[in-house]
LODO-649282 format. One record per atom (N, C-alpha, C, O): z, y, x. Coordinates in Angstrom, 2 decimals. Atoms other than C-alpha are relative to their C-alpha. Last residue first. Layout:
% LODO-649282
ATOM        zz        yy        xx
ATOM         Z         Y         X
...
//
This chain:
% LODO-649282
ATOM        zz        yy        xx
ATOM      0.23      1.39      0.42
ATOM     43.91      6.65    -17.44
ATOM      1.27     -0.67     -0.43
ATOM      1.25     -1.84     -0.81
ATOM      1.22      0.17      0.79
ATOM     43.78     10.47    -17.25
ATOM     -0.23     -1.43     -0.45
ATOM     -0.94     -1.65     -1.42
ATOM      0.52      1.35     -0.16
ATOM     47.33     11.30    -16.09
ATOM     -1.21     -0.17     -0.92
ATOM     -1.13      0.13     -2.12
ATOM     -0.11      0.89      1.17
ATOM     47.79     15.08    -16.15
ATOM     -0.63     -1.35      0.28
ATOM     -1.72     -1.42      0.85
ATOM     -1.08      0.97     -0.10
ATOM     48.34     16.81    -12.79
ATOM      0.20     -0.92     -1.19
ATOM      1.14     -1.71     -1.20
ATOM     -1.25     -0.65      0.39
ATOM     46.36     20.07    -13.01
ATOM      1.18     -0.97     -0.02
ATOM      2.33     -0.55     -0.17
ATOM     -0.42     -0.86     -1.12
ATOM     43.51     18.52    -11.01
ATOM      1.30      0.72     -0.32
ATOM      2.03      1.11      0.59
ATOM      0.74     -1.26     -0.01
ATOM     43.34     15.83    -13.67
ATOM      0.49      0.82      1.18
ATOM      1.54      0.53      1.74
ATOM     -0.72     -1.16      0.53
ATOM     44.76     12.48    -12.67
ATOM     -0.95      1.18     -0.07
ATOM     -1.91      1.27      0.71
ATOM      0.79     -1.23      0.03
ATOM     43.12      9.09    -12.15
ATOM      0.82      1.09     -0.66
ATOM      1.36      0.91     -1.76
ATOM     -0.34     -0.96      1.05
ATOM     45.15      6.07    -11.13
ATOM     -0.89      1.22      0.14
ATOM     -1.24      1.63      1.25
ATOM      0.44     -1.35     -0.29
ATOM     43.85      3.09     -9.15
ATOM      0.34      0.87     -1.20
ATOM      0.05      0.51     -2.34
ATOM      0.86     -0.65      0.98
ATOM     45.57     -0.28     -9.18
ATOM     -0.36      1.41      0.47
ATOM      0.17      1.92      1.46
ATOM      1.40      0.14     -0.37
ATOM     47.20     -2.83     -6.91
ATOM     -0.94      0.60     -1.05
ATOM     -1.78     -0.09     -1.62
ATOM      0.69      0.74      1.07
ATOM     50.55     -2.89     -8.78
ATOM     -1.48     -0.20      0.29
ATOM     -2.21     -0.71     -0.56
ATOM     -0.89      1.01      0.56
ATOM     52.36     -2.12     -5.50
ATOM     -0.62     -0.74     -1.19
ATOM     -0.63     -1.97     -1.19
ATOM     -0.02      1.31     -0.63
ATOM     49.53     -0.43     -3.62
ATOM      0.83     -1.05     -0.67
ATOM      0.48     -2.23     -0.62
ATOM     -1.41      0.40      0.07
ATOM     48.70      2.57     -5.79
ATOM      0.10     -1.45      0.45
ATOM     -0.46     -2.34     -0.19
ATOM     -0.11      1.44     -0.17
ATOM     45.35      4.12     -4.83
ATOM      1.48     -0.35      0.07
ATOM      2.18      0.09      0.98
ATOM     -1.12      0.50     -0.81
ATOM     45.25      7.65     -6.22
ATOM     -0.02     -1.52      0.02
ATOM     -0.05     -2.16     -1.03
ATOM      0.04      1.46      0.07
ATOM     42.17      9.53     -7.48
ATOM      1.05     -0.54      0.97
ATOM      1.03     -0.21      2.16
ATOM     -0.71      0.49     -1.18
ATOM     42.61     13.25     -8.21
ATOM      0.10     -1.51     -0.17
ATOM      0.63     -1.99     -1.17
ATOM     -1.18      0.85      0.10
ATOM     40.09     14.58    -10.70
ATOM      0.61     -0.29      1.37
ATOM      0.02     -0.04      2.42
ATOM     -0.73     -0.04      1.26
ATOM     37.36     17.04    -11.60
ATOM      1.30     -0.80     -0.02
ATOM      2.07     -0.68     -0.97
ATOM      0.13     -1.29      0.67
ATOM     35.55     18.01     -8.38
ATOM      0.91      0.10     -1.22
ATOM      1.47      1.16     -1.50
ATOM      1.38     -0.26      0.39
ATOM     36.89     14.97     -6.57
ATOM     -0.05      1.37     -0.66
ATOM      0.96      2.07     -0.73
ATOM      0.19     -1.04      1.01
ATOM     40.14     14.60     -4.66
ATOM     -1.49      0.17     -0.24
ATOM     -2.27      0.34      0.69
ATOM      1.27     -0.71     -0.17
ATOM     41.09     11.44     -2.79
ATOM     -0.13      1.00     -1.14
ATOM      0.33      0.74     -2.25
ATOM      0.36     -0.97      1.03
ATOM     44.52      9.83     -2.34
ATOM     -1.32      0.65      0.37
ATOM     -1.57      0.92      1.55
ATOM      1.07     -0.93     -0.36
ATOM     45.82      6.85     -0.41
ATOM     -0.31      0.90     -1.18
ATOM      0.01      0.58     -2.33
ATOM      0.49      0.19     -1.36
ATOM     48.72      4.41     -0.23
ATOM     -1.04      1.03      0.43
ATOM     -1.12      1.38      1.60
ATOM      1.32     -0.57     -0.28
ATOM     50.80      5.16     -3.30
ATOM     -0.37     -0.10      1.47
ATOM      0.42      0.23      2.35
ATOM      0.18      0.04     -1.46
ATOM     53.69      2.70     -3.74
ATOM     -1.36      0.58      0.37
ATOM     -2.23     -0.15      0.84
ATOM     -1.03      0.86     -0.60
ATOM     55.14      2.80     -7.27
ATOM     -0.09     -0.02      1.52
ATOM      0.95     -0.01      2.19
ATOM      0.31      0.63     -1.28
ATOM     53.29      5.57     -9.12
ATOM      1.16     -0.82      0.54
ATOM      2.33     -0.49      0.32
ATOM      0.93      1.12      0.06
ATOM     53.65      6.28    -12.83
ATOM     -0.17     -0.75      1.32
ATOM     -0.41     -1.96      1.30
ATOM     -0.42      1.01      0.97
ATOM     56.64      8.60    -13.38
ATOM     -0.85     -1.26      0.04
ATOM     -0.42     -2.30     -0.46
ATOM     -1.40      0.35     -0.22
ATOM     56.34     10.82    -10.28
ATOM      0.51     -1.06     -0.98
ATOM      1.48     -1.76     -0.68
ATOM     -0.28      1.42      0.13
ATOM     52.55     10.69    -10.43
ATOM      1.45     -0.42      0.11
ATOM      1.71     -1.59      0.37
ATOM      0.74      0.77      1.00
ATOM     51.72     14.13     -9.08
ATOM      0.55     -1.43     -0.03
ATOM      0.96     -1.97      0.99
ATOM      0.07      1.45     -0.18
ATOM     53.97     16.59     -7.23
ATOM     -0.81     -0.61     -1.14
ATOM     -0.79     -0.10     -2.26
ATOM     -0.37      0.86      1.13
ATOM     53.60     20.36     -6.95
ATOM     -0.04     -1.45      0.43
ATOM     -0.48     -1.78      1.53
ATOM      0.50     -0.49      1.28
ATOM     52.94     23.41     -4.72
ATOM      0.47     -0.84     -1.18
ATOM      1.00     -0.30     -2.15
ATOM     -0.03      0.98      1.07
ATOM     54.74     23.01     -1.37
ATOM     -0.46      0.65     -1.31
ATOM     -0.09      1.77     -1.62
ATOM     -1.06     -0.33      0.95
ATOM     53.63     25.57      1.23
ATOM     -0.07     -1.00     -1.15
ATOM     -1.14     -1.25     -1.69
ATOM     -1.03      1.05      0.09
ATOM     51.57     23.95      3.96
ATOM      1.22      0.42     -0.80
ATOM      2.34     -0.04     -0.54
ATOM     -1.04     -0.50     -0.90
ATOM     49.49     27.14      4.65
ATOM      1.21     -0.94      0.03
ATOM      2.25     -0.61      0.60
ATOM      0.54      0.11     -1.36
ATOM     46.51     25.26      3.15
ATOM      0.95      0.60      1.04
ATOM      0.79      0.35      2.23
ATOM      1.06     -0.97     -0.24
ATOM     48.66     24.86      0.05
ATOM     -0.53     -0.17      1.42
ATOM      0.05     -0.92      2.21
ATOM     -0.37     -1.17     -0.79
ATOM     50.63     21.66     -0.40
ATOM     -1.19      0.94      0.09
ATOM     -2.34      0.51      0.05
ATOM      1.11     -0.92     -0.22
ATOM     50.40     18.87     -2.99
ATOM      0.54      1.25      0.70
ATOM      1.52      1.85      0.26
ATOM     -0.41     -1.40     -0.14
ATOM     52.74     15.89     -2.99
ATOM     -1.20      0.85      0.35
ATOM     -2.07      0.43      1.11
ATOM      0.93     -0.73     -0.84
ATOM     51.56     12.52     -4.30
ATOM      0.48      1.45      0.00
ATOM      0.58      2.08     -1.05
ATOM      0.64     -1.19      0.55
ATOM     54.34     10.33     -5.61
ATOM     -1.09      0.48      0.94
ATOM     -1.24     -0.02      2.06
ATOM      0.74      0.37      1.22
ATOM     56.32      7.14     -5.15
ATOM     -0.64      1.19     -0.69
ATOM     -0.51      1.37     -1.90
ATOM     -0.41     -0.89      1.09
ATOM     58.79      8.67     -2.66
ATOM     -0.76     -0.25     -1.30
ATOM     -0.48      0.38     -2.32
ATOM     -1.40      0.23      0.37
ATOM     58.45      5.70     -0.29
ATOM      0.47      0.88     -1.16
ATOM      1.33      0.47     -1.94
ATOM     -0.30      1.39      0.33
ATOM     54.65      5.55     -0.11
ATOM      1.43     -0.18     -0.50
ATOM      1.64     -0.83     -1.53
ATOM     -1.30      0.34     -0.60
ATOM     53.99      9.27     -0.19
ATOM      0.43     -1.38     -0.47
ATOM      0.82     -1.57     -1.62
ATOM     -0.56      1.17      0.67
ATOM     50.30     10.00     -0.82
ATOM      1.28     -0.40      0.74
ATOM      1.24     -0.70      1.93
ATOM     -0.60      1.02     -0.86
ATOM     49.64     13.52      0.51
ATOM      0.58     -1.12     -0.86
ATOM      1.46     -0.87     -1.69
ATOM     -0.61      1.00      0.87
ATOM     47.27     16.07     -1.07
ATOM      0.50     -1.15      0.88
ATOM     -0.26     -1.68      1.69
ATOM     -0.16      1.31     -0.61
ATOM     46.43     19.17      1.01
ATOM      0.78     -0.91     -0.96
ATOM      1.85     -0.55     -1.45
ATOM     -1.28      0.59      0.38
ATOM     45.06     22.38     -0.51
ATOM      0.04     -1.44      0.49
ATOM     -0.98     -2.13      0.49
ATOM     -0.80      0.25     -1.19
ATOM     42.09     23.71      1.50
ATOM      1.38     -0.54     -0.32
ATOM      2.18     -0.78      0.59
ATOM     -0.82     -1.19     -0.27
ATOM     40.49     25.29     -1.56
ATOM      0.79     -0.13      1.30
ATOM      1.38      0.84      1.77
ATOM      0.88     -1.10     -0.41
ATOM     37.67     22.68     -1.58
ATOM      0.75      1.30      0.25
ATOM      0.22      2.20      0.90
ATOM      1.03     -0.36      0.98
ATOM     40.23     19.88     -1.65
ATOM     -0.79      1.21      0.50
ATOM     -0.60      1.67      1.63
ATOM     -0.06     -1.39      0.44
ATOM     42.17     18.25      1.17
ATOM     -1.11      0.25     -1.01
ATOM     -2.12     -0.45     -1.02
ATOM      1.31     -0.63      0.06
ATOM     42.98     14.64      1.91
ATOM      0.19      1.45     -0.39
ATOM      1.29      1.86     -0.77
ATOM      0.04     -1.42      0.36
ATOM     45.95     12.46      2.72
ATOM     -1.44      0.47     -0.03
ATOM     -2.32     -0.13      0.59
ATOM      1.30     -0.65      0.08
ATOM     46.84      8.80      2.96
ATOM      0.13      1.48     -0.34
ATOM      1.07      1.90     -1.01
ATOM      1.10      0.89     -0.40
ATOM     50.24      7.59      4.12
ATOM     -1.31      0.75     -0.04
ATOM     -1.61      1.51      0.89
ATOM      1.33     -0.44      0.45
ATOM     53.35      9.77      4.06
ATOM     -1.07     -0.95      0.52
ATOM     -1.03     -1.37      1.68
ATOM      1.08      0.94     -0.28
ATOM     56.52      7.71      4.61
ATOM     -1.35      0.46     -0.57
ATOM     -1.93     -0.22     -1.42
ATOM     -0.63      1.25     -0.44
ATOM     59.06     10.11      3.07
ATOM     -1.10     -1.06      0.05
ATOM     -1.60     -1.50     -0.98
ATOM      0.83      1.20      0.00
ATOM     57.99     13.74      2.70
ATOM      0.81     -1.20      0.46
ATOM      1.73     -1.08      1.27
ATOM     -0.37      0.99     -1.01
ATOM     59.91     16.90      1.76
ATOM     -0.89     -1.23     -0.15
ATOM     -1.38     -1.51     -1.24
ATOM      0.47     -0.42     -1.31
ATOM     58.25     19.75     -0.13
ATOM      0.40     -0.91      1.14
ATOM     -0.10     -0.76      2.26
ATOM      1.30     -0.66      0.06
ATOM     60.28     19.15     -3.27
ATOM     -0.37      0.52      1.39
ATOM      0.42      1.22      2.03
ATOM      0.06     -1.27      0.70
ATOM     63.16     16.84     -2.42
ATOM     -1.40      0.58     -0.02
ATOM     -2.30      0.06      0.64
ATOM      0.61      0.18      1.31
ATOM     62.86     13.16     -1.50
ATOM     -0.08      1.29     -0.80
ATOM     -0.54      1.28     -1.94
ATOM     -0.84     -0.01      1.18
ATOM     63.57     13.37      2.21
ATOM     -0.80     -0.17     -1.27
ATOM     -2.00     -0.43     -1.24
ATOM      0.08      1.22      0.79
ATOM     62.31     13.70      5.76
ATOM      0.92      0.11     -1.21
ATOM      2.05      0.59     -1.10
ATOM     -0.55      1.27     -0.47
ATOM     62.30     17.27      7.07
ATOM     -0.24     -1.15     -0.98
ATOM     -0.70     -0.96     -2.10
ATOM     -1.43      0.18     -0.24
ATOM     60.13     20.28      6.26
ATOM      0.37     -1.43      0.39
ATOM     -0.50     -2.23      0.74
ATOM     -0.83      0.06      1.20
ATOM     56.42     20.78      6.63
ATOM      1.43     -0.31      0.39
ATOM      1.75     -0.54      1.56
ATOM     -0.30      1.35      0.45
ATOM     54.77     21.84      9.86
ATOM      0.85      0.07     -1.26
ATOM      1.52      1.07     -1.52
ATOM     -1.07      0.17      1.00
ATOM     53.15     24.94     11.23
ATOM      0.18     -1.47     -0.32
ATOM     -0.68     -2.30     -0.03
ATOM     -0.12     -1.25      0.73
ATOM     50.88     26.26     14.01
ATOM      1.12     -0.06     -1.02
ATOM      1.92      0.87     -1.11
ATOM     -0.65      0.19      1.30
ATOM     51.05     23.50     16.62
ATOM      0.23      1.35     -0.66
ATOM      0.86      2.23     -0.08
ATOM     -1.39     -0.45      0.05
ATOM     48.62     24.42     19.43
ATOM      0.54     -0.21     -1.42
ATOM     -0.13      0.09     -2.40
ATOM     -0.87      1.10      0.48
ATOM     45.44     22.32     19.56
ATOM      1.48      0.36      0.02
ATOM      2.33     -0.52      0.12
ATOM     -0.83      0.44     -1.13
ATOM     43.68     25.04     21.62
ATOM      1.00     -1.11     -0.36
ATOM      1.84     -1.47      0.45
ATOM      0.52     -0.38     -1.32
ATOM     40.68     26.15     19.51
ATOM      0.84     -0.52      1.16
ATOM      0.30     -0.79      2.23
ATOM      1.17      0.73     -0.46
ATOM     41.51     24.21     16.34
ATOM     -0.37      0.30      1.45
ATOM     -0.71     -0.61      2.21
ATOM      1.09     -0.95     -0.16
ATOM     45.03     25.46     15.71
ATOM     -1.16     -0.72      0.67
ATOM     -0.96     -1.45      1.64
ATOM      0.31     -0.45     -1.35
ATOM     47.24     22.57     14.65
ATOM     -1.14      1.01     -0.02
ATOM     -2.03      0.93     -0.87
ATOM      1.26     -0.74     -0.02
ATOM     48.90     21.80     11.32
ATOM     -0.19      0.61      1.39
ATOM      0.68      1.31      1.90
ATOM      0.10     -0.88     -1.15
ATOM     51.53     19.07     11.15
ATOM     -1.35      0.68     -0.03
ATOM     -2.38      0.02     -0.21
ATOM      1.37     -0.42     -0.25
ATOM     52.50     17.39      7.91
ATOM      0.04      0.97      1.17
ATOM      0.88      1.87      1.22
ATOM      0.37     -1.41      0.08
ATOM     55.87     15.66      8.03
ATOM     -1.51      0.17      0.11
ATOM     -2.22     -0.71      0.62
ATOM     -0.07     -0.29      1.44
ATOM     57.69     12.33      7.75
ATOM     -0.36      1.47     -0.25
ATOM      0.34      2.17     -0.98
ATOM     -0.78     -1.24      0.17
ATOM     58.11     12.40     11.55
ATOM      0.22      0.33     -1.46
ATOM      1.03      1.21     -1.78
ATOM     -1.29      0.18     -0.66
ATOM     57.02      8.75     11.88
ATOM      0.90      1.22     -0.12
ATOM      2.12      1.09     -0.18
ATOM     -0.80      0.99      0.72
ATOM     54.24      8.95      9.29
ATOM      1.38     -0.18      0.63
ATOM      2.34     -0.46     -0.09
ATOM     -0.46      0.99     -0.95
ATOM     52.81     12.18     10.73
ATOM      0.95     -0.96     -0.71
ATOM      1.97     -0.53     -1.25
//
């Protein structure tokens, strides 16, 4: 949720809130203006954070795992995960960055 600066996970059968990430901020596991998000085949969730200039990765239980792009990104707007890479649309320089699934910059 962009206004709550959080990820919210709901149960499918009754739409009951099951879990959410922590509060607004710049620390590990915190979000600040989350924009695009996607999940990979493991259910891990990738979140492009416009204000924190990074992509945060959470497990399917919404436990923080890692950040990508902390030195390269300026205003990430969206993120997609392929079999071999993480593709990030960066709005400020209007470019696309490619990272390995482990977090290494490929381009």
